[in-house]
C-alpha positions as CSV (number, residue, x, y, z in Angstrom):
1,M,130.3,374.5,-93.0
2,H,133.3,372.4,-92.2
3,T,136.0,374.6,-90.7
4,M,139.7,373.7,-90.5
5,A,140.2,370.8,-88.1
6,L,143.0,369.1,-86.3
7,Y,142.8,365.4,-85.7
8,L,144.9,363.0,-83.6
9,I,144.9,359.4,-85.1
10,G,146.0,356.3,-83.3
11,D,148.2,353.4,-84.4
12,I,147.4,352.3,-87.9
13,Q,149.8,349.3,-88.2
14,G,149.4,348.7,-91.9
15,C,145.6,348.8,-91.9
16,D,145.2,351.0,-95.0
17,S,141.6,350.3,-95.7
18,A,140.7,351.4,-92.1
19,L,142.7,354.5,-92.6
20,A,140.9,355.3,-95.8
21,A,137.5,354.7,-94.2
22,L,138.4,356.9,-91.2
23,L,139.6,359.8,-93.4
24,E,136.4,359.5,-95.4
25,K,134.3,359.4,-92.2
26,I,135.8,362.6,-90.9
27,D,135.6,364.2,-94.4
28,F,139.3,364.9,-94.2
29,S,140.5,367.6,-96.6
30,P,144.3,368.0,-97.0
31,S,143.9,371.5,-98.1
32,R,142.0,372.4,-95.0
33,D,142.7,369.9,-92.2
34,T,145.7,368.4,-90.4
35,A,146.1,364.9,-89.1
36,Y,148.6,364.0,-86.5
37,L,149.4,360.3,-86.6
38,L,150.8,359.0,-83.4
39,G,153.2,356.3,-84.7
40,D,153.2,352.7,-85.6
41,L,152.1,353.5,-89.1
42,V,153.2,350.0,-90.4
43,N,153.4,346.3,-89.5
44,R,151.0,343.6,-88.5
45,G,148.2,344.8,-90.8
46,P,147.9,343.8,-94.5
47,N,149.0,346.9,-96.4
48,S,151.9,348.8,-94.8
49,A,153.0,350.2,-98.2
50,G,149.5,351.5,-98.9
51,V,149.5,353.4,-95.6
52,L,152.8,355.0,-96.3
53,R,151.8,356.0,-99.8
54,R,148.5,357.4,-98.6
55,L,150.2,359.5,-95.9
56,M,153.0,360.6,-98.3
57,A,150.3,361.8,-100.7
58,L,148.7,364.0,-98.0
59,G,151.9,366.1,-97.8
60,N,152.0,368.5,-94.9
61,A,148.4,367.7,-93.9
62,A,149.7,364.5,-92.4
63,Q,152.2,365.1,-89.5
64,C,153.5,361.7,-88.5
65,L,155.4,360.3,-85.5
66,L,157.6,357.2,-85.6
67,G,156.7,354.3,-83.4
68,N,158.6,351.2,-82.5
69,H,157.2,349.3,-85.5
70,D,158.3,352.1,-87.9
71,M,161.8,352.0,-86.4
72,H,161.8,348.2,-86.8
73,L,161.1,348.6,-90.5
74,L,164.0,351.0,-90.9
75,A,166.2,348.6,-89.0
76,V,165.2,345.6,-91.2
77,A,165.7,347.7,-94.3
78,H,169.2,348.6,-93.2
79,G,170.1,345.0,-92.5
80,V,170.3,345.6,-88.7
81,R,168.0,342.7,-87.9
82,P,165.9,340.1,-89.7
83,A,162.2,340.5,-90.1
84,H,160.2,338.8,-87.4
85,G,157.7,335.9,-88.2
86,G,154.7,338.1,-87.6
87,D,155.9,341.1,-89.6
88,T,154.0,342.4,-92.6
89,I,156.5,344.9,-93.9
90,H,157.7,342.9,-96.9
91,D,155.4,344.9,-99.2
92,V,157.4,348.0,-98.3
93,L,160.8,346.3,-98.6
94,Q,160.1,344.7,-102.0
95,A,158.3,347.7,-103.5
96,P,159.6,349.6,-106.5
97,D,159.2,352.8,-104.5
98,R,160.9,351.3,-101.4
99,E,163.6,354.0,-101.2
100,A,161.1,356.8,-101.5
101,M,159.0,355.4,-98.6
102,L,162.0,354.7,-96.4
103,H,163.4,358.2,-97.1
104,W,160.0,359.7,-96.2
105,L,159.9,357.7,-92.9
106,R,163.3,359.0,-91.9
107,Q,162.0,362.6,-92.2
108,Q,159.2,362.0,-89.7
109,R,159.2,363.1,-86.1
110,L,159.6,361.5,-82.7
111,A,157.7,364.2,-80.8
112,I,155.5,367.1,-81.7
113,L,154.4,370.1,-79.6
114,Q,151.4,371.8,-81.1
115,S,149.6,374.8,-79.7
116,H,145.8,374.6,-80.1
117,Q,143.5,377.3,-78.9
118,G,146.0,378.5,-76.3
119,Q,146.7,375.0,-75.0
120,D,149.9,373.0,-75.7
121,V,149.4,369.4,-77.0
122,L,152.5,367.2,-76.7
123,M,152.4,364.2,-79.0
124,V,154.6,361.1,-78.6
125,H,154.2,357.5,-79.7
126,A,154.6,355.8,-76.3
127,G,155.3,358.2,-73.6
128,V,157.7,360.6,-71.8
129,L,159.9,360.1,-68.7
130,P,158.7,361.9,-65.6
131,A,161.7,364.2,-65.4
132,W,161.2,365.6,-68.9
133,T,159.4,368.8,-69.6
134,A,157.5,369.3,-72.9
135,S,160.2,371.5,-74.4
136,Q,163.0,369.1,-73.2
137,T,161.1,366.2,-74.8
138,I,161.0,368.1,-78.2
139,A,164.8,368.9,-77.9
140,L,165.7,365.2,-77.1
141,A,163.4,363.9,-79.9
142,A,165.2,366.3,-82.3
143,E,168.6,364.6,-81.5
144,I,167.2,361.4,-82.9
145,E,165.5,363.1,-85.8
146,T,168.7,364.7,-86.8
147,V,170.6,361.4,-86.8
148,L,167.9,359.6,-88.7
149,R,167.9,362.2,-91.5
150,G,171.7,362.3,-91.8
151,P,174.6,360.1,-93.0
152,E,174.9,358.4,-89.6
153,C,171.5,356.8,-89.8
154,G,172.8,353.3,-90.4
155,D,175.3,353.4,-87.5
156,F,172.5,354.7,-85.2
157,L,170.1,351.9,-86.2
158,H,172.8,349.3,-85.4
159,Q,173.1,350.8,-81.9
160,M,169.5,351.6,-81.0
161,Y,168.4,348.2,-79.7
162,G,168.8,347.3,-76.0
163,K,167.1,347.9,-72.7
164,E,169.9,349.9,-71.1
165,P,170.2,352.4,-69.7
166,R,166.7,352.3,-68.1
167,V,167.2,355.5,-66.2
168,W,167.6,358.9,-67.9
169,R,170.5,361.2,-66.9
170,D,171.2,364.5,-68.6
171,T,174.9,363.4,-68.7
172,L,174.3,360.4,-71.0
173,T,176.2,360.5,-74.2
174,G,176.5,358.5,-77.5
175,A,174.6,355.4,-78.1
176,A,173.4,355.1,-74.5
177,R,171.8,358.6,-74.7
178,I,170.1,358.0,-78.0
179,R,168.8,354.5,-76.9
180,C,167.3,355.9,-73.7
181,I,165.5,358.7,-75.5
182,L,164.2,356.4,-78.2
183,N,163.0,353.7,-75.7
184,A,161.1,356.4,-73.7
185,L,159.5,357.9,-76.8
186,T,158.6,354.6,-78.6
187,R,158.5,351.8,-76.1
188,I,157.6,352.9,-72.6
189,R,154.5,351.8,-70.8
190,F,155.6,351.4,-67.1
191,C,158.2,353.1,-65.1
192,T,159.1,353.5,-61.4
193,P,158.0,356.8,-59.7
194,E,161.6,357.8,-60.2
195,G,161.6,357.1,-63.9
196,E,163.3,353.7,-64.3
197,M,161.7,352.1,-67.4
198,E,160.3,348.6,-67.6
199,F,160.3,346.6,-70.8
200,E,159.5,343.0,-69.9
201,A,155.7,343.3,-69.3
202,K,153.7,342.7,-72.5
203,G,150.0,343.1,-73.0
204,L,149.2,344.4,-69.5
205,R,146.5,346.9,-68.7
206,A,147.4,350.0,-66.7
207,Q,146.0,348.6,-63.5
208,D,148.2,345.5,-63.8
209,A,151.5,347.3,-63.4
210,P,154.4,345.1,-62.3
211,Q,155.5,345.4,-58.7
212,G,157.1,348.8,-58.0
213,F,156.0,350.3,-61.3
214,V,153.3,352.7,-62.5
215,P,152.0,353.7,-65.9
216,W,154.4,356.4,-67.0
217,F,151.6,359.0,-67.0
218,D,150.8,358.3,-63.4
219,A,154.3,358.9,-62.1
220,P,154.2,361.6,-59.4
221,D,155.8,364.9,-60.2
222,R,155.6,364.2,-64.0
223,Q,156.9,367.4,-65.6
224,T,154.5,367.2,-68.5
225,A,151.4,367.1,-66.3
226,D,150.6,370.7,-67.2
227,V,150.3,370.1,-71.0
228,V,147.9,367.8,-72.8
229,V,149.9,364.6,-73.8
230,A,148.5,362.5,-76.6
231,F,150.0,359.1,-77.3
232,G,149.4,355.6,-78.9
233,H,151.3,352.4,-78.4
234,W,149.2,350.8,-75.7
235,S,146.4,348.9,-77.3
236,T,145.2,347.2,-74.0
237,L,144.8,350.7,-72.5
238,G,142.5,351.7,-75.4
239,W,140.8,355.1,-75.6
240,L,141.7,357.1,-72.5
241,N,140.4,360.6,-72.1
242,R,141.6,362.5,-69.1
243,P,141.7,366.3,-68.9
244,K,145.4,366.3,-69.9
245,L,145.9,362.9,-71.2
246,L,144.7,361.3,-74.5
247,S,145.4,357.7,-75.4
248,L,144.5,356.9,-79.0
249,D,145.7,353.3,-79.7
250,S,142.3,351.5,-79.8
251,G,143.8,348.3,-81.1
252,C,142.8,348.5,-84.7
253,V,144.9,345.6,-85.9
254,W,143.9,343.5,-82.9
255,G,140.2,343.5,-83.6
256,G,139.5,347.0,-82.2
257,C,139.0,350.3,-83.9
258,L,141.1,353.0,-85.6
259,S,140.4,356.2,-83.8
260,A,140.6,359.9,-84.7
261,L,140.0,362.6,-82.2
262,R,139.0,366.0,-83.5
263,L,140.5,368.8,-81.3
264,A,137.6,371.1,-80.7
265,E,137.5,374.8,-81.3
266,P,136.2,376.5,-78.1
267,A,133.0,377.6,-79.8
268,Q,132.3,374.1,-80.8
269,G,132.3,372.6,-77.3
270,A,133.4,369.0,-76.7
271,Q,136.1,367.3,-78.8
272,E,134.8,364.6,-81.1
273,L,136.0,360.9,-81.2
274,V,135.4,359.1,-84.5
275,Q,136.1,355.4,-84.9
276,V,136.0,352.8,-87.6
277,K,136.2,349.1,-87.2
278,C,139.1,347.3,-88.7
279,E,138.4,344.2,-90.8
280,A,142.1,343.1,-90.9
281,A,142.2,342.0,-87.3
282,Q,145.0,339.8,-86.0
283,A,145.3,337.7,-82.8
284,P,146.3,339.9,-79.9
285,G,150.0,340.8,-79.7
286,N,152.1,343.8,-79.0
C-alpha cells in the first residue's frame, strides 16, 4: 500500500512532459502526497505555461519555491527588463490565463522549513549564506515573499537586479537588503569562507571554485550545517547526496534528468531517488 509521501523535485525549467512523466512514475496523488519543487519552474524548456498550470492544479500538494528564472519571468511581465534571446516564457506572457499564472507565482515561497520524522529539512532554490541559521533564512525569505504578494511588487522587481551588496549584514535596509537576500536564495553557488558571494563564474563544477571561493555549502562554520538543506540551481553539480545536503538539479533541460527524491519514513529505510529523462534538451547553459 502506498502511504503518504513527501517528494523533493529539482529544476523543471518548462519541461512539462518530463514533470508529467515523473509524477506518473512516482504514482503521485495530490490527495495523499506532497511535492516540494525547488525552483526554476519555468524557462528554457518548451512548455513553461504547462508546468505552471499543472502545479496550480495540484493545489496545496505542490509547495513551490521561486528560482532565478521564475523571478526573471515576473520581471519581464512587469516590464522591468526585456526577455532574453534564449527565453521560453512567451507562452506564459501571451496566455489568456497569464494574470492567474503570474498571481500564483507571486504567492510562492523563497524558502521552506519542513519537519520530517523529527528532522528539519530546509529547502531553498540556490543556497544560504554561511551566517544564516535555518530560522533566520525563513524570516529573511518572508521579507521578500511579503513584498512580492503586496502592492510594492513592481517597485521591488525594478530594484532586485544587481550584484551588490555581496556580503550580508543584519543592518542592511531597503533595496540593498532585499537584493542581498534574493541573490543568496536564488543565485548563489560560490562564496568566500566569510560569506562574500561570487556571481561571475558560470557552469563550473563544485571542485572548480574560483580562487578564494568555496561552494556555499562547504563554507566553514555554516550555521545550517545541523539541518538537511535541499536545493536546486546547480545543474553541473547534479545529484548530490550527503548526510545533510541534497542537490536535486540534475540538468533536465540540458539533456539530463528530472529528479524526485522521496523522503523516507524510518520504517522504510533508505530514501528513494526517481528520475526521468527529458526529451526537450537544450545546449548547456545556466
